[in-house]
C-alpha positions, 0 to 999 in steps of 0.5 A, a space after each residue: 733171134 736174139 736169145 738170152 744166151 750170155 746170163 750168169 743165171 737160169 733164164 726161164 725162157 731159154 729152153 721155150 725159145 730154142 724149142 720154138 725156133 729149133 735153133 741149132 747154131 749159136 755166134 757167141 760174139 758177146 763179151 768185154 774186149 779192150 786191152 787197156 781197160 782189161 788191165 784197169 779191170 782184169 775182174 769184169 773180163 774174166 767175169 764176162 768173158 769166162 764166168 757168163 760164157 760158162 753159164 751161157 754153156 751150162 744153159 745149152 747142156 741143161 736144154 738139151 743142145 747136145 742131142 739136138 746136135 747143136 753148133 757153136 762159134 765163138 769170137 776170140 783173139 789173136 790176143 790169146 797169144 804171145 805177142 814176141 811171135 811176129 807171124 802166128 798159127 794156131 799152134 803158136 805159144 798162147 801167153 797173153 800178157 794181158 787179162 782181155 786175152 788170158 780171159 779169152 783164152 779161158 773161154 776157149 778152154 771151157 768151150 773145147 771142154 763141151 765137145 766131150 758133151 757132145 757139142 760141136 764148135 769153131 774158135 775163130 781167132 780175130 786179128 784187127 777186124 776192119 770195116 762195115 756193112 752198109 751204114 753199120 760200123 764202128 762207133 767214133 769212140 770205139 779203141 781201135 785204130 780206124 775210128 780213132 783215125 776218122 775221130 782224129 780226121 774229122 775233130 782235128 784231135 790228133 791221132 796217137 801213133 805208138 812209136 815210129 822206129 819199129 824195125 819195119 819199112 816206114 817205122 810204124 808197127 804193121 798189123 793184119 787187117 781183115 773185113 768185117 764182111 768176111 768175117 761173116 762169111 767165114 762164120 757161116 761157111 763154118 757152120 756149114 763145115 760143122 755139119 759133117 766135121 764134129 769136134 772142138 776147131 780152132 782157126 786163125 782170122 786174117 790175111 798175112 797181109 801187113 799194112 803200117 799205121 802210117 800206111 793206114 793213114 795215108 790210104 785213109 786220106 787218099 779216099 777221103 780227101 782230109 789230112 789226119 793229123 797225129 802224134 808220136 809217143 812212146 811205143 806201148 809195153 808188149 806191142 810187137 813191130 809186126 803181128 801178122 796172121 798165117 790163116 792156111 789152115 781154115 783155108 786148107 780145112 775147110 775150103 774157104 774162100 772169101 
């Protein structure tokens, strides 16, 4: 059910919809999500990711979400972490260098306050979500690497590769990519887990398997049979050579199998 939850005002239909459909789970997937744009307009990110999330949570409380034993699954990001740490666990330092990561971490803190009000929640800190489901995927103008590889392949406009002198086997940065299908499975698994495990839970979402930028480009070329042009540019400030997720907490605590 498409609910008007993430709004900064009292929605008159909110209580009616929740009660009519006996809704007990909210997947909070919305938000502003772009590191470069957050640097350009940080207030938009704080307003949307923190302010509107807070308004949504207030509406839930006001309309009896705790009394109905409601659950929330919140989409956060690995951008909350200090990027100088290569292998990240949930206890790694939270010191994001950009407003996007900071706004998401602040939203996590607000969400954590709800457990004292009786609302159980799960926070997923995504690493690099990749792939599509059926004919639904990321549009070509999306500012993530796979859409940009696609755009470079089909328009011949070179992909920008940020640095080729990293301390990695091929010199390009290594990241942790996880299938969007596994993300979806994890969300539903978290709902089942929260039914018998109350609390405010935080889990990393990744694979601890790294793929370099050049490996990603080469794989794409092998699959589609099209060369991907790219230009080498200077590394971006704050980018680490390797960024991998340790997902063992979610697997061990909940029994998740992808």
